[in-house]
N, C-alpha and C positions, 0 to 999 in steps of 0.2 A: 389409311396407312399401308404402304407397300411392304409386304413381307419379303425377306430375301428368299430366293429359290432354295429348294431342298439341296440342290447341288452346291450352292454357296455355303449353306449351313454345314453340310457334310465336310466340305473343304476346310472350313474354319476349325471344326473339331479334329480333323486329320492333322492340321498344323499344330493345334494346341495340345494334342495328346501327350507328348513327352514331358511337358511342364504343367499339365492340367491339375494334378493333385496338389501342387505347391500353392495354387491359388483357389482351391475349392473348399474353403472353410464353411461357407453357408451350405454347400452340398453335404458335407459331413454332418453338420448339425441336424439338417433335415433327415438324413438317414437314421441318426440316433433317435430322433423324435418318432419317426415312423416305426422303427424297430420296437419301441416301447409299447406300441399299440398292436403288435402282431397277435393273431389268435394263438391259443395254446393247443388247438386240435392238430392231430397228425396231418402231414401234407405229403402226398405221394409225388406230385410233379409241381415244380415251382418255376415261374418265369420271371426273370429280372429284365423288364422291358426298358431299354435305354440304360444299359448297365454302365456305360462309360468305361472308366479304367478298372471297374470291378470292385470299387471300394466297399460296397454293401455285401459282397459275396461271402466273406468270412463270417460276418454276423448272421447271415441267412443260414449258412451251414451249421453254425452253433445252435440256432433256434430250431432248425429242422434237419438234424443229422442224417435221417434216412431218406430225405427227399432227393429226387432226381432233378437237378437244377440246370436250367438253360439260361445262359447269359446272352442277351440279344442287344445289338446296337447297330446303327447304320453307318458308323465310321470304323472301317477296318483297323485303323491305327489304335483306336480305343480298345477294340476287341483283342488286339495283339497283347496289350497290357493286361486286360482282364483274364486272358487265357493262362497267365502265369499262376493263377489260383488253381489251375488244373480242371476247370469246369468245361462243360460243353458250351462252346460259343458259336453264335450264328449271326451273320450279317444280314439285317433286314430292317425295313422301315416299319415302325410300330403302327403306322396307319394302313399298312398292307401286309399283315402278318401271313406267313406261308403255311399256317396251320389253323385249325379250328380253336376257338376260345375254350371249348370243352376239354381240350387236351391237358389243361392245367387245373390244379386244385387251388392254387394261389398265384395271383399276379402281384408283382412288386414293381413299382416305378416311382422314383423319388423326384426327379426334376426333368421329366421329359415332355410333359404335356404342353409346356409353353412353345415347343417347337412343332406342335401339330397344328394342322389347319382345322379349326372348329367347324368349318363349313362342309367338311367331308364326312 
């Protein structure tokens, strides 16, 4: 199976960003299921990898009010929407993160893995 290039995937998310939340029912359900399994331990730094429009950010802030939260996505139009939550946002590919894994106490990612290349 030929996978679309990262550029095409990013372009698709860029175009979809303005209306993405209106069609993201399964994403919201998965966020709620994942949130129910979050640890209760304190978290200092938290990464939302593939944050999309930022739907999970409010819940993550409620669960970890003292955490330093970084929202990351590779589609700038998605980050523009996510930044309305007031969090630190960064454009990057989760397969090539611009920081070490040890920088975060908790990683959150709801539906990003299907866009990653398992061979890398």
